[in-house]
C-alpha angles and dihedrals in degrees: 000000000000124000116280121192101189145010116219134182113224144170132219127194124205111204119186122191127218089278090051091248115151124238114233134177126212101227120225095210097061103008093236133122120249148151112280103274143148149151127302110241124226109275094018128117120228091251092048088051091050093052095045096046093051091048091048096048105034107015091235129131114222142186116216110236101184148335111266095186152295116258125197107140108131092215088070105016102059117097131186116211123214090256089059097254110143114210129187109210128200102202131194109205123201138184113227141175129220114254099171150331131084118272111246139135095271104177147036087250092073131062093184140357125199146137122263133196106249091237091050103053115153118266092231096068124144108264099241098045101078089060091055091049095047089051091049095053093043084085093218120162096216120068119247120243108203 
């Protein structure tokens, strides 16, 4: 097993618009596209973290529709940051719908925010995010545990 410096709890939120396009953000820390996501803060529930992260990164208000899955497999959930730090993430992924707000790049964490057709996702996508999206559109009632 490769070196890991830290273990973090995170959330990811898949948001689809009326045309079933998926919302992605181009992250400023790594320069890659990804599903809005982030760390859970001390004293925060996973759902509170999901609402906060989406608001911080996109300026949108959301309602969580369902749990997509919980992801912890080191083969897909280990990320190396540009500074060399290797973090193993345990991510709770939700499907959500927009209830308000106006889409805009709302934080220094995002370079760009926009909707993409599911068949035309950017090539420079974070490695774990296609699995989350595939699971979300599988339309399965039970959550995935991966």
